[in-house]
mmCIF entry with sequence, helices, sheets and N, C-alpha, C, O atoms, coordinates in Angstrom:
data_MODEL
# 
_entry.id   MODEL 
# 
_entity.id                         1 
_entity.type                       polymer 
_entity.pdbx_number_of_molecules   1 
# 
_entity_poly.entity_id                      1 
_entity_poly.type                           'polypeptide(L)' 
_entity_poly.nstd_linkage                   no 
_entity_poly.nstd_monomer                   no 
_entity_poly.pdbx_seq_one_letter_code       MSKKPLPKYSPEVRERAVRSVQERRGEYPSLWATMESIAPKSGCAAPTLHEWVKK 
_entity_poly.pdbx_seq_one_letter_code_can   MSKKPLPKYSPEVRERAVRSVQERRGEYPSLWATMESIAPKSGCAAPTLHEWVKK 
_entity_poly.pdbx_strand_id                 A 
# 
loop_
_entity_poly_seq.entity_id 
_entity_poly_seq.num 
_entity_poly_seq.mon_id 
_entity_poly_seq.hetero 
1 1  MET n 
1 2  SER n 
1 3  LYS n 
1 4  LYS n 
1 5  PRO n 
1 6  LEU n 
1 7  PRO n 
1 8  LYS n 
1 9  TYR n 
1 10 SER n 
1 11 PRO n 
1 12 GLU n 
1 13 VAL n 
1 14 ARG n 
1 15 GLU n 
1 16 ARG n 
1 17 ALA n 
1 18 VAL n 
1 19 ARG n 
1 20 SER n 
1 21 VAL n 
1 22 GLN n 
1 23 GLU n 
1 24 ARG n 
1 25 ARG n 
1 26 GLY n 
1 27 GLU n 
1 28 TYR n 
1 29 PRO n 
1 30 SER n 
1 31 LEU n 
1 32 TRP n 
1 33 ALA n 
1 34 THR n 
1 35 MET n 
1 36 GLU n 
1 37 SER n 
1 38 ILE n 
1 39 ALA n 
1 40 PRO n 
1 41 LYS n 
1 42 SER n 
1 43 GLY n 
1 44 CYS n 
1 45 ALA n 
1 46 ALA n 
1 47 PRO n 
1 48 THR n 
1 49 LEU n 
1 50 HIS n 
1 51 GLU n 
1 52 TRP n 
1 53 VAL n 
1 54 LYS n 
1 55 LYS n 
# 
_struct_asym.id          A 
_struct_asym.entity_id   1 
# 
loop_
_struct_conf.conf_type_id 
_struct_conf.id 
_struct_conf.pdbx_PDB_helix_id 
_struct_conf.beg_label_comp_id 
_struct_conf.beg_label_asym_id 
_struct_conf.beg_label_seq_id 
_struct_conf.pdbx_beg_PDB_ins_code 
_struct_conf.end_label_comp_id 
_struct_conf.end_label_asym_id 
_struct_conf.end_label_seq_id 
_struct_conf.pdbx_end_PDB_ins_code 
_struct_conf.beg_auth_comp_id 
_struct_conf.beg_auth_asym_id 
_struct_conf.beg_auth_seq_id 
_struct_conf.end_auth_comp_id 
_struct_conf.end_auth_asym_id 
_struct_conf.end_auth_seq_id 
_struct_conf.pdbx_PDB_helix_class 
_struct_conf.details 
_struct_conf.pdbx_PDB_helix_length 
HELX_P HELX_P1 AA1 PRO A 11 ? ARG A 24 ? PRO A 11 ARG A 24 1 ? 14 
HELX_P HELX_P2 AA2 ARG A 25 ? GLU A 27 ? ARG A 25 GLU A 27 5 ? 3  
HELX_P HELX_P3 AA3 LEU A 31 ? SER A 42 ? LEU A 31 SER A 42 1 ? 12 
HELX_P HELX_P4 AA4 ALA A 46 ? LYS A 54 ? ALA A 46 LYS A 54 1 ? 9  
# 
_struct_conf_type.id          HELX_P 
_struct_conf_type.criteria    ? 
_struct_conf_type.reference   ? 
# 
loop_
_atom_site.group_PDB 
_atom_site.id 
_atom_site.type_symbol 
_atom_site.label_atom_id 
_atom_site.label_alt_id 
_atom_site.label_comp_id 
_atom_site.label_asym_id 
_atom_site.label_entity_id 
_atom_site.label_seq_id 
_atom_site.pdbx_PDB_ins_code 
_atom_site.Cartn_x 
_atom_site.Cartn_y 
_atom_site.Cartn_z 
_atom_site.occupancy 
_atom_site.B_iso_or_equiv 
_atom_site.pdbx_formal_charge 
_atom_site.auth_seq_id 
_atom_site.auth_comp_id 
_atom_site.auth_asym_id 
_atom_site.auth_atom_id 
_atom_site.pdbx_PDB_model_num 
ATOM 1   N N  . MET A 1 1  ? -9.051  35.998 31.637 1.00 0.00 ? 1  MET A N  1 
ATOM 2   C CA . MET A 1 1  ? -9.533  34.935 30.774 1.00 0.00 ? 1  MET A CA 1 
ATOM 3   C C  . MET A 1 1  ? -8.331  34.183 30.209 1.00 0.00 ? 1  MET A C  1 
ATOM 4   O O  . MET A 1 1  ? -7.434  34.793 29.625 1.00 0.00 ? 1  MET A O  1 
ATOM 5   N N  . SER A 1 2  ? -8.310  32.891 30.377 1.00 0.00 ? 2  SER A N  1 
ATOM 6   C CA . SER A 1 2  ? -7.178  32.114 29.884 1.00 0.00 ? 2  SER A CA 1 
ATOM 7   C C  . SER A 1 2  ? -7.544  31.395 28.595 1.00 0.00 ? 2  SER A C  1 
ATOM 8   O O  . SER A 1 2  ? -8.700  31.051 28.350 1.00 0.00 ? 2  SER A O  1 
ATOM 9   N N  . LYS A 1 3  ? -6.530  31.184 27.789 1.00 0.00 ? 3  LYS A N  1 
ATOM 10  C CA . LYS A 1 3  ? -6.727  30.462 26.537 1.00 0.00 ? 3  LYS A CA 1 
ATOM 11  C C  . LYS A 1 3  ? -6.711  28.962 26.809 1.00 0.00 ? 3  LYS A C  1 
ATOM 12  O O  . LYS A 1 3  ? -6.088  28.493 27.762 1.00 0.00 ? 3  LYS A O  1 
ATOM 13  N N  . LYS A 1 4  ? -7.405  28.226 25.957 1.00 0.00 ? 4  LYS A N  1 
ATOM 14  C CA . LYS A 1 4  ? -7.346  26.773 26.043 1.00 0.00 ? 4  LYS A CA 1 
ATOM 15  C C  . LYS A 1 4  ? -5.964  26.322 25.594 1.00 0.00 ? 4  LYS A C  1 
ATOM 16  O O  . LYS A 1 4  ? -5.427  26.863 24.627 1.00 0.00 ? 4  LYS A O  1 
ATOM 17  N N  . PRO A 1 5  ? -5.386  25.355 26.268 1.00 0.00 ? 5  PRO A N  1 
ATOM 18  C CA . PRO A 1 5  ? -4.095  24.858 25.791 1.00 0.00 ? 5  PRO A CA 1 
ATOM 19  C C  . PRO A 1 5  ? -4.286  24.093 24.478 1.00 0.00 ? 5  PRO A C  1 
ATOM 20  O O  . PRO A 1 5  ? -5.278  23.388 24.296 1.00 0.00 ? 5  PRO A O  1 
ATOM 21  N N  . LEU A 1 6  ? -3.341  24.242 23.590 1.00 0.00 ? 6  LEU A N  1 
ATOM 22  C CA . LEU A 1 6  ? -3.413  23.527 22.331 1.00 0.00 ? 6  LEU A CA 1 
ATOM 23  C C  . LEU A 1 6  ? -3.117  22.056 22.571 1.00 0.00 ? 6  LEU A C  1 
ATOM 24  O O  . LEU A 1 6  ? -2.246  21.719 23.374 1.00 0.00 ? 6  LEU A O  1 
ATOM 25  N N  . PRO A 1 7  ? -3.838  21.175 21.879 1.00 0.00 ? 7  PRO A N  1 
ATOM 26  C CA . PRO A 1 7  ? -3.567  19.754 22.067 1.00 0.00 ? 7  PRO A CA 1 
ATOM 27  C C  . PRO A 1 7  ? -2.187  19.402 21.520 1.00 0.00 ? 7  PRO A C  1 
ATOM 28  O O  . PRO A 1 7  ? -1.742  19.963 20.519 1.00 0.00 ? 7  PRO A O  1 
ATOM 29  N N  . LYS A 1 8  ? -1.533  18.491 22.173 1.00 0.00 ? 8  LYS A N  1 
ATOM 30  C CA . LYS A 1 8  ? -0.228  18.012 21.720 1.00 0.00 ? 8  LYS A CA 1 
ATOM 31  C C  . LYS A 1 8  ? -0.440  16.718 20.947 1.00 0.00 ? 8  LYS A C  1 
ATOM 32  O O  . LYS A 1 8  ? -1.165  15.827 21.389 1.00 0.00 ? 8  LYS A O  1 
ATOM 33  N N  . TYR A 1 9  ? 0.188   16.630 19.813 1.00 0.00 ? 9  TYR A N  1 
ATOM 34  C CA . TYR A 1 9  ? 0.085   15.429 18.995 1.00 0.00 ? 9  TYR A CA 1 
ATOM 35  C C  . TYR A 1 9  ? 1.443   14.753 18.962 1.00 0.00 ? 9  TYR A C  1 
ATOM 36  O O  . TYR A 1 9  ? 2.473   15.417 18.845 1.00 0.00 ? 9  TYR A O  1 
ATOM 37  N N  . SER A 1 10 ? 1.443   13.458 19.063 1.00 0.00 ? 10 SER A N  1 
ATOM 38  C CA . SER A 1 10 ? 2.706   12.719 19.041 1.00 0.00 ? 10 SER A CA 1 
ATOM 39  C C  . SER A 1 10 ? 3.296   12.779 17.634 1.00 0.00 ? 10 SER A C  1 
ATOM 40  O O  . SER A 1 10 ? 2.565   12.965 16.661 1.00 0.00 ? 10 SER A O  1 
ATOM 41  N N  . PRO A 1 11 ? 4.604   12.624 17.524 1.00 0.00 ? 11 PRO A N  1 
ATOM 42  C CA . PRO A 1 11 ? 5.225   12.589 16.197 1.00 0.00 ? 11 PRO A CA 1 
ATOM 43  C C  . PRO A 1 11 ? 4.640   11.488 15.316 1.00 0.00 ? 11 PRO A C  1 
ATOM 44  O O  . PRO A 1 11 ? 4.537   11.649 14.100 1.00 0.00 ? 11 PRO A O  1 
ATOM 45  N N  . GLU A 1 12 ? 4.262   10.383 15.926 1.00 0.00 ? 12 GLU A N  1 
ATOM 46  C CA . GLU A 1 12 ? 3.691   9.269  15.157 1.00 0.00 ? 12 GLU A CA 1 
ATOM 47  C C  . GLU A 1 12 ? 2.362   9.660  14.526 1.00 0.00 ? 12 GLU A C  1 
ATOM 48  O O  . GLU A 1 12 ? 2.093   9.318  13.374 1.00 0.00 ? 12 GLU A O  1 
ATOM 49  N N  . VAL A 1 13 ? 1.525   10.383 15.283 1.00 0.00 ? 13 VAL A N  1 
ATOM 50  C CA . VAL A 1 13 ? 0.234   10.828 14.752 1.00 0.00 ? 13 VAL A CA 1 
ATOM 51  C C  . VAL A 1 13 ? 0.459   11.791 13.597 1.00 0.00 ? 13 VAL A C  1 
ATOM 52  O O  . VAL A 1 13 ? -0.199  11.689 12.561 1.00 0.00 ? 13 VAL A O  1 
ATOM 53  N N  . ARG A 1 14 ? 1.375   12.712 13.770 1.00 0.00 ? 14 ARG A N  1 
ATOM 54  C CA . ARG A 1 14 ? 1.673   13.679 12.704 1.00 0.00 ? 14 ARG A CA 1 
ATOM 55  C C  . ARG A 1 14 ? 2.180   12.975 11.451 1.00 0.00 ? 14 ARG A C  1 
ATOM 56  O O  . ARG A 1 14 ? 1.718   13.252 10.345 1.00 0.00 ? 14 ARG A O  1 
ATOM 57  N N  . GLU A 1 15 ? 3.125   12.071 11.629 1.00 0.00 ? 15 GLU A N  1 
ATOM 58  C CA . GLU A 1 15 ? 3.692   11.357 10.481 1.00 0.00 ? 15 GLU A CA 1 
ATOM 59  C C  . GLU A 1 15 ? 2.636   10.536 9.750  1.00 0.00 ? 15 GLU A C  1 
ATOM 60  O O  . GLU A 1 15 ? 2.594   10.519 8.520  1.00 0.00 ? 15 GLU A O  1 
ATOM 61  N N  . ARG A 1 16 ? 1.788   9.858  10.512 1.00 0.00 ? 16 ARG A N  1 
ATOM 62  C CA . ARG A 1 16 ? 0.747   9.028  9.907  1.00 0.00 ? 16 ARG A CA 1 
ATOM 63  C C  . ARG A 1 16 ? -0.245  9.892  9.125  1.00 0.00 ? 16 ARG A C  1 
ATOM 64  O O  . ARG A 1 16 ? -0.669  9.516  8.032  1.00 0.00 ? 16 ARG A O  1 
ATOM 65  N N  . ALA A 1 17 ? -0.613  11.042 9.678  1.00 0.00 ? 17 ALA A N  1 
ATOM 66  C CA . ALA A 1 17 ? -1.561  11.925 9.001  1.00 0.00 ? 17 ALA A CA 1 
ATOM 67  C C  . ALA A 1 17 ? -0.966  12.494 7.714  1.00 0.00 ? 17 ALA A C  1 
ATOM 68  O O  . ALA A 1 17 ? -1.631  12.528 6.679  1.00 0.00 ? 17 ALA A O  1 
ATOM 69  N N  . VAL A 1 18 ? 0.284   12.936 7.782  1.00 0.00 ? 18 VAL A N  1 
ATOM 70  C CA . VAL A 1 18 ? 0.939   13.482 6.584  1.00 0.00 ? 18 VAL A CA 1 
ATOM 71  C C  . VAL A 1 18 ? 1.097   12.396 5.524  1.00 0.00 ? 18 VAL A C  1 
ATOM 72  O O  . VAL A 1 18 ? 0.873   12.645 4.339  1.00 0.00 ? 18 VAL A O  1 
ATOM 73  N N  . ARG A 1 19 ? 1.477   11.207 5.941  1.00 0.00 ? 19 ARG A N  1 
ATOM 74  C CA . ARG A 1 19 ? 1.622   10.093 4.998  1.00 0.00 ? 19 ARG A CA 1 
ATOM 75  C C  . ARG A 1 19 ? 0.271   9.770  4.339  1.00 0.00 ? 19 ARG A C  1 
ATOM 76  O O  . ARG A 1 19 ? 0.217   9.479  3.144  1.00 0.00 ? 19 ARG A O  1 
ATOM 77  N N  . SER A 1 20 ? -0.809  9.823  5.114  1.00 0.00 ? 20 SER A N  1 
ATOM 78  C CA . SER A 1 20 ? -2.141  9.562  4.557  1.00 0.00 ? 20 SER A CA 1 
ATOM 79  C C  . SER A 1 20 ? -2.498  10.592 3.493  1.00 0.00 ? 20 SER A C  1 
ATOM 80  O O  . SER A 1 20 ? -3.073  10.250 2.459  1.00 0.00 ? 20 SER A O  1 
ATOM 81  N N  . VAL A 1 21 ? -2.159  11.844 3.748  1.00 0.00 ? 21 VAL A N  1 
ATOM 82  C CA . VAL A 1 21 ? -2.428  12.901 2.755  1.00 0.00 ? 21 VAL A CA 1 
ATOM 83  C C  . VAL A 1 21 ? -1.656  12.597 1.476  1.00 0.00 ? 21 VAL A C  1 
ATOM 84  O O  . VAL A 1 21 ? -2.215  12.677 0.382  1.00 0.00 ? 21 VAL A O  1 
ATOM 85  N N  . GLN A 1 22 ? -0.396  12.255 1.602  1.00 0.00 ? 22 GLN A N  1 
ATOM 86  C CA . GLN A 1 22 ? 0.434   11.981 0.428  1.00 0.00 ? 22 GLN A CA 1 
ATOM 87  C C  . GLN A 1 22 ? -0.078  10.767 -0.343 1.00 0.00 ? 22 GLN A C  1 
ATOM 88  O O  . GLN A 1 22 ? -0.105  10.776 -1.574 1.00 0.00 ? 22 GLN A O  1 
ATOM 89  N N  . GLU A 1 23 ? -0.477  9.741  0.367  1.00 0.00 ? 23 GLU A N  1 
ATOM 90  C CA . GLU A 1 23 ? -0.938  8.507  -0.272 1.00 0.00 ? 23 GLU A CA 1 
ATOM 91  C C  . GLU A 1 23 ? -2.299  8.652  -0.936 1.00 0.00 ? 23 GLU A C  1 
ATOM 92  O O  . GLU A 1 23 ? -2.566  8.005  -1.949 1.00 0.00 ? 23 GLU A O  1 
ATOM 93  N N  . ARG A 1 24 ? -3.162  9.495  -0.375 1.00 0.00 ? 24 ARG A N  1 
ATOM 94  C CA . ARG A 1 24 ? -4.547  9.580  -0.857 1.00 0.00 ? 24 ARG A CA 1 
ATOM 95  C C  . ARG A 1 24 ? -4.817  10.815 -1.698 1.00 0.00 ? 24 ARG A C  1 
ATOM 96  O O  . ARG A 1 24 ? -5.957  11.044 -2.104 1.00 0.00 ? 24 ARG A O  1 
ATOM 97  N N  . ARG A 1 25 ? -3.797  11.615 -1.967 1.00 0.00 ? 25 ARG A N  1 
ATOM 98  C CA . ARG A 1 25 ? -3.951  12.880 -2.678 1.00 0.00 ? 25 ARG A CA 1 
ATOM 99  C C  . ARG A 1 25 ? -4.699  12.719 -4.001 1.00 0.00 ? 25 ARG A C  1 
ATOM 100 O O  . ARG A 1 25 ? -5.530  13.562 -4.340 1.00 0.00 ? 25 ARG A O  1 
ATOM 101 N N  . GLY A 1 26 ? -4.424  11.669 -4.742 1.00 0.00 ? 26 GLY A N  1 
ATOM 102 C CA . GLY A 1 26 ? -5.042  11.451 -6.047 1.00 0.00 ? 26 GLY A CA 1 
ATOM 103 C C  . GLY A 1 26 ? -6.522  11.113 -5.998 1.00 0.00 ? 26 GLY A C  1 
ATOM 104 O O  . GLY A 1 26 ? -7.189  11.130 -7.032 1.00 0.00 ? 26 GLY A O  1 
ATOM 105 N N  . GLU A 1 27 ? -7.044  10.809 -4.828 1.00 0.00 ? 27 GLU A N  1 
ATOM 106 C CA . GLU A 1 27 ? -8.450  10.426 -4.694 1.00 0.00 ? 27 GLU A CA 1 
ATOM 107 C C  . GLU A 1 27 ? -9.379  11.618 -4.526 1.00 0.00 ? 27 GLU A C  1 
ATOM 108 O O  . GLU A 1 27 ? -10.599 11.454 -4.511 1.00 0.00 ? 27 GLU A O  1 
ATOM 109 N N  . TYR A 1 28 ? -8.819  12.815 -4.399 1.00 0.00 ? 28 TYR A N  1 
ATOM 110 C CA . TYR A 1 28 ? -9.618  14.014 -4.129 1.00 0.00 ? 28 TYR A CA 1 
ATOM 111 C C  . TYR A 1 28 ? -9.288  15.093 -5.155 1.00 0.00 ? 28 TYR A C  1 
ATOM 112 O O  . TYR A 1 28 ? -8.208  15.077 -5.746 1.00 0.00 ? 28 TYR A O  1 
ATOM 113 N N  . PRO A 1 29 ? -10.210 16.029 -5.369 1.00 0.00 ? 29 PRO A N  1 
ATOM 114 C CA . PRO A 1 29 ? -9.985  17.067 -6.391 1.00 0.00 ? 29 PRO A CA 1 
ATOM 115 C C  . PRO A 1 29 ? -8.923  18.110 -6.029 1.00 0.00 ? 29 PRO A C  1 
ATOM 116 O O  . PRO A 1 29 ? -8.426  18.818 -6.905 1.00 0.00 ? 29 PRO A O  1 
ATOM 117 N N  . SER A 1 30 ? -8.576  18.207 -4.747 1.00 0.00 ? 30 SER A N  1 
ATOM 118 C CA . SER A 1 30 ? -7.567  19.192 -4.336 1.00 0.00 ? 30 SER A CA 1 
ATOM 119 C C  . SER A 1 30 ? -6.848  18.703 -3.080 1.00 0.00 ? 30 SER A C  1 
ATOM 120 O O  . SER A 1 30 ? -7.307  17.795 -2.387 1.00 0.00 ? 30 SER A O  1 
ATOM 121 N N  . LEU A 1 31 ? -5.723  19.328 -2.815 1.00 0.00 ? 31 LEU A N  1 
ATOM 122 C CA . LEU A 1 31 ? -4.982  19.001 -1.605 1.00 0.00 ? 31 LEU A CA 1 
ATOM 123 C C  . LEU A 1 31 ? -5.821  19.335 -0.375 1.00 0.00 ? 31 LEU A C  1 
ATOM 124 O O  . LEU A 1 31 ? -5.854  18.569 0.589  1.00 0.00 ? 31 LEU A O  1 
ATOM 125 N N  . TRP A 1 32 ? -6.497  20.479 -0.414 1.00 0.00 ? 32 TRP A N  1 
ATOM 126 C CA . TRP A 1 32 ? -7.326  20.876 0.728  1.00 0.00 ? 32 TRP A CA 1 
ATOM 127 C C  . TRP A 1 32 ? -8.440  19.864 0.987  1.00 0.00 ? 32 TRP A C  1 
ATOM 128 O O  . TRP A 1 32 ? -8.712  19.528 2.140  1.00 0.00 ? 32 TRP A O  1 
ATOM 129 N N  . ALA A 1 33 ? -9.078  19.383 -0.054 1.00 0.00 ? 33 ALA A N  1 
ATOM 130 C CA . ALA A 1 33 ? -10.143 18.382 0.107  1.00 0.00 ? 33 ALA A CA 1 
ATOM 131 C C  . ALA A 1 33 ? -9.580  17.110 0.748  1.00 0.00 ? 33 ALA A C  1 
ATOM 132 O O  . ALA A 1 33 ? -10.235 16.483 1.581  1.00 0.00 ? 33 ALA A O  1 
ATOM 133 N N  . THR A 1 34 ? -8.376  16.741 0.356  1.00 0.00 ? 34 THR A N  1 
ATOM 134 C CA . THR A 1 34 ? -7.721  15.576 0.944  1.00 0.00 ? 34 THR A CA 1 
ATOM 135 C C  . THR A 1 34 ? -7.519  15.790 2.441  1.00 0.00 ? 34 THR A C  1 
ATOM 136 O O  . THR A 1 34 ? -7.829  14.914 3.249  1.00 0.00 ? 34 THR A O  1 
ATOM 137 N N  . MET A 1 35 ? -6.998  16.956 2.801  1.00 0.00 ? 35 MET A N  1 
ATOM 138 C CA . MET A 1 35 ? -6.734  17.249 4.209  1.00 0.00 ? 35 MET A CA 1 
ATOM 139 C C  . MET A 1 35 ? -8.028  17.347 5.016  1.00 0.00 ? 35 MET A C  1 
ATOM 140 O O  . MET A 1 35 ? -8.069  16.916 6.169  1.00 0.00 ? 35 MET A O  1 
ATOM 141 N N  . GLU A 1 36 ? -9.081  17.907 4.425  1.00 0.00 ? 36 GLU A N  1 
ATOM 142 C CA . GLU A 1 36 ? -10.367 17.994 5.134  1.00 0.00 ? 36 GLU A CA 1 
ATOM 143 C C  . GLU A 1 36 ? -10.932 16.612 5.427  1.00 0.00 ? 36 GLU A C  1 
ATOM 144 O O  . GLU A 1 36 ? -11.601 16.413 6.441  1.00 0.00 ? 36 GLU A O  1 
ATOM 145 N N  . SER A 1 37 ? -10.668 15.668 4.551  1.00 0.00 ? 37 SER A N  1 
ATOM 146 C CA . SER A 1 37 ? -11.163 14.313 4.752  1.00 0.00 ? 37 SER A CA 1 
ATOM 147 C C  . SER A 1 37 ? -10.343 13.562 5.808  1.00 0.00 ? 37 SER A C  1 
ATOM 148 O O  . SER A 1 37 ? -10.899 12.833 6.630  1.00 0.00 ? 37 SER A O  1 
ATOM 149 N N  . ILE A 1 38 ? -9.037  13.744 5.779  1.00 0.00 ? 38 ILE A N  1 
ATOM 150 C CA . ILE A 1 38 ? -8.151  12.974 6.651  1.00 0.00 ? 38 ILE A CA 1 
ATOM 151 C C  . ILE A 1 38 ? -8.052  13.571 8.052  1.00 0.00 ? 38 ILE A C  1 
ATOM 152 O O  . ILE A 1 38 ? -7.904  12.824 9.019  1.00 0.00 ? 38 ILE A O  1 
ATOM 153 N N  . ALA A 1 39 ? -8.127  14.871 8.185  1.00 0.00 ? 39 ALA A N  1 
ATOM 154 C CA . ALA A 1 39 ? -7.929  15.531 9.484  1.00 0.00 ? 39 ALA A CA 1 
ATOM 155 C C  . ALA A 1 39 ? -8.824  14.969 10.595 1.00 0.00 ? 39 ALA A C  1 
ATOM 156 O O  . ALA A 1 39 ? -8.310  14.625 11.659 1.00 0.00 ? 39 ALA A O  1 
ATOM 157 N N  . PRO A 1 40 ? -10.128 14.864 10.390 1.00 0.00 ? 40 PRO A N  1 
ATOM 158 C CA . PRO A 1 40 ? -10.961 14.349 11.494 1.00 0.00 ? 40 PRO A CA 1 
ATOM 159 C C  . PRO A 1 40 ? -10.598 12.918 11.900 1.00 0.00 ? 40 PRO A C  1 
ATOM 160 O O  . PRO A 1 40 ? -10.718 12.547 13.068 1.00 0.00 ? 40 PRO A O  1 
ATOM 161 N N  . LYS A 1 41 ? -10.159 12.130 10.937 1.00 0.00 ? 41 LYS A N  1 
ATOM 162 C CA . LYS A 1 41 ? -9.758  10.750 11.240 1.00 0.00 ? 41 LYS A CA 1 
ATOM 163 C C  . LYS A 1 41 ? -8.475  10.724 12.061 1.00 0.00 ? 41 LYS A C  1 
ATOM 164 O O  . LYS A 1 41 ? -8.203  9.764  12.781 1.00 0.00 ? 41 LYS A O  1 
ATOM 165 N N  . SER A 1 42 ? -7.686  11.801 11.940 1.00 0.00 ? 42 SER A N  1 
ATOM 166 C CA . SER A 1 42 ? -6.427  11.908 12.685 1.00 0.00 ? 42 SER A CA 1 
ATOM 167 C C  . SER A 1 42 ? -6.601  12.634 14.004 1.00 0.00 ? 42 SER A C  1 
ATOM 168 O O  . SER A 1 42 ? -5.666  12.723 14.800 1.00 0.00 ? 42 SER A O  1 
ATOM 169 N N  . GLY A 1 43 ? -7.802  13.156 14.237 1.00 0.00 ? 43 GLY A N  1 
ATOM 170 C CA . GLY A 1 43 ? -8.072  13.847 15.492 1.00 0.00 ? 43 GLY A CA 1 
ATOM 171 C C  . GLY A 1 43 ? -7.600  15.282 15.528 1.00 0.00 ? 43 GLY A C  1 
ATOM 172 O O  . GLY A 1 43 ? -7.404  15.846 16.604 1.00 0.00 ? 43 GLY A O  1 
ATOM 173 N N  . CYS A 1 44 ? -7.414  15.885 14.355 1.00 0.00 ? 44 CYS A N  1 
ATOM 174 C CA . CYS A 1 44 ? -6.980  17.279 14.311 1.00 0.00 ? 44 CYS A CA 1 
ATOM 175 C C  . CYS A 1 44 ? -7.851  18.049 13.321 1.00 0.00 ? 44 CYS A C  1 
ATOM 176 O O  . CYS A 1 44 ? -8.716  17.476 12.660 1.00 0.00 ? 44 CYS A O  1 
ATOM 177 N N  . ALA A 1 45 ? -7.612  19.339 13.231 1.00 0.00 ? 45 ALA A N  1 
ATOM 178 C CA . ALA A 1 45 ? -8.342  20.189 12.293 1.00 0.00 ? 45 ALA A CA 1 
ATOM 179 C C  . ALA A 1 45 ? -7.562  20.276 10.978 1.00 0.00 ? 45 ALA A C  1 
ATOM 180 O O  . ALA A 1 45 ? -6.345  20.095 10.959 1.00 0.00 ? 45 ALA A O  1 
ATOM 181 N N  . ALA A 1 46 ? -8.265  20.550 9.895  1.00 0.00 ? 46 ALA A N  1 
ATOM 182 C CA . ALA A 1 46 ? -7.619  20.649 8.584  1.00 0.00 ? 46 ALA A CA 1 
ATOM 183 C C  . ALA A 1 46 ? -6.493  21.684 8.562  1.00 0.00 ? 46 ALA A C  1 
ATOM 184 O O  . ALA A 1 46 ? -5.442  21.403 7.987  1.00 0.00 ? 46 ALA A O  1 
ATOM 185 N N  . PRO A 1 47 ? -6.665  22.882 9.168  1.00 0.00 ? 47 PRO A N  1 
ATOM 186 C CA . PRO A 1 47 ? -5.544  23.835 9.167  1.00 0.00 ? 47 PRO A CA 1 
ATOM 187 C C  . PRO A 1 47 ? -4.305  23.306 9.897  1.00 0.00 ? 47 PRO A C  1 
ATOM 188 O O  . PRO A 1 47 ? -3.177  23.612 9.510  1.00 0.00 ? 47 PRO A O  1 
ATOM 189 N N  . THR A 1 48 ? -4.514  22.527 10.937 1.00 0.00 ? 48 THR A N  1 
ATOM 190 C CA . THR A 1 48 ? -3.388  21.923 11.657 1.00 0.00 ? 48 THR A CA 1 
ATOM 191 C C  . THR A 1 48 ? -2.667  20.936 10.749 1.00 0.00 ? 48 THR A C  1 
ATOM 192 O O  . THR A 1 48 ? -1.439  20.947 10.661 1.00 0.00 ? 48 THR A O  1 
ATOM 193 N N  . LEU A 1 49 ? -3.424  20.095 10.086 1.00 0.00 ? 49 LEU A N  1 
ATOM 194 C CA . LEU A 1 49 ? -2.838  19.125 9.166  1.00 0.00 ? 49 LEU A CA 1 
ATOM 195 C C  . LEU A 1 49 ? -2.121  19.838 8.027  1.00 0.00 ? 49 LEU A C  1 
ATOM 196 O O  . LEU A 1 49 ? -1.064  19.392 7.580  1.00 0.00 ? 49 LEU A O  1 
ATOM 197 N N  . HIS A 1 50 ? -2.681  20.925 7.566  1.00 0.00 ? 50 HIS A N  1 
ATOM 198 C CA . HIS A 1 50 ? -2.048  21.709 6.499  1.00 0.00 ? 50 HIS A CA 1 
ATOM 199 C C  . HIS A 1 50 ? -0.665  22.190 6.932  1.00 0.00 ? 50 HIS A C  1 
ATOM 200 O O  . HIS A 1 50 ? 0.281   22.147 6.146  1.00 0.00 ? 50 HIS A O  1 
ATOM 201 N N  . GLU A 1 51 ? -0.545  22.644 8.174  1.00 0.00 ? 51 GLU A N  1 
ATOM 202 C CA . GLU A 1 51 ? 0.758   23.080 8.700  1.00 0.00 ? 51 GLU A CA 1 
ATOM 203 C C  . GLU A 1 51 ? 1.748   21.923 8.724  1.00 0.00 ? 51 GLU A C  1 
ATOM 204 O O  . GLU A 1 51 ? 2.918   22.093 8.382  1.00 0.00 ? 51 GLU A O  1 
ATOM 205 N N  . TRP A 1 52 ? 1.282   20.756 9.124  1.00 0.00 ? 52 TRP A N  1 
ATOM 206 C CA . TRP A 1 52 ? 2.161   19.590 9.171  1.00 0.00 ? 52 TRP A CA 1 
ATOM 207 C C  . TRP A 1 52 ? 2.636   19.206 7.768  1.00 0.00 ? 52 TRP A C  1 
ATOM 208 O O  . TRP A 1 52 ? 3.801   18.860 7.573  1.00 0.00 ? 52 TRP A O  1 
ATOM 209 N N  . VAL A 1 53 ? 1.724   19.271 6.793  1.00 0.00 ? 53 VAL A N  1 
ATOM 210 C CA . VAL A 1 53 ? 2.070   18.907 5.417  1.00 0.00 ? 53 VAL A CA 1 
ATOM 211 C C  . VAL A 1 53 ? 3.078   19.904 4.848  1.00 0.00 ? 53 VAL A C  1 
ATOM 212 O O  . VAL A 1 53 ? 3.998   19.513 4.131  1.00 0.00 ? 53 VAL A O  1 
ATOM 213 N N  . LYS A 1 54 ? 2.910   21.183 5.161  1.00 0.00 ? 54 LYS A N  1 
ATOM 214 C CA . LYS A 1 54 ? 3.829   22.209 4.668  1.00 0.00 ? 54 LYS A CA 1 
ATOM 215 C C  . LYS A 1 54 ? 5.253   21.991 5.183  1.00 0.00 ? 54 LYS A C  1 
ATOM 216 O O  . LYS A 1 54 ? 6.221   22.285 4.482  1.00 0.00 ? 54 LYS A O  1 
ATOM 217 N N  . LYS A 1 55 ? 5.376   21.475 6.404  1.00 0.00 ? 55 LYS A N  1 
ATOM 218 C CA . LYS A 1 55 ? 6.703   21.238 6.988  1.00 0.00 ? 55 LYS A CA 1 
ATOM 219 C C  . LYS A 1 55 ? 7.309   20.036 6.348  1.00 0.00 ? 55 LYS A C  1 
ATOM 220 O O  . LYS A 1 55 ? 8.428   19.653 6.689  1.00 0.00 ? 55 LYS A O  1 
# 
């Protein structure tokens, strides 16, 4: 049984998603809520976006 390959995201997509989290943080009650809202618009999952923000 093989694992699904993880999707590759361009640096531009990562940067744009992280910037969106930083810019919109004040509009949500928590950082996680911000990431849950932005992640689908960026084409990734909230935990993935969380990793990008931590870096």
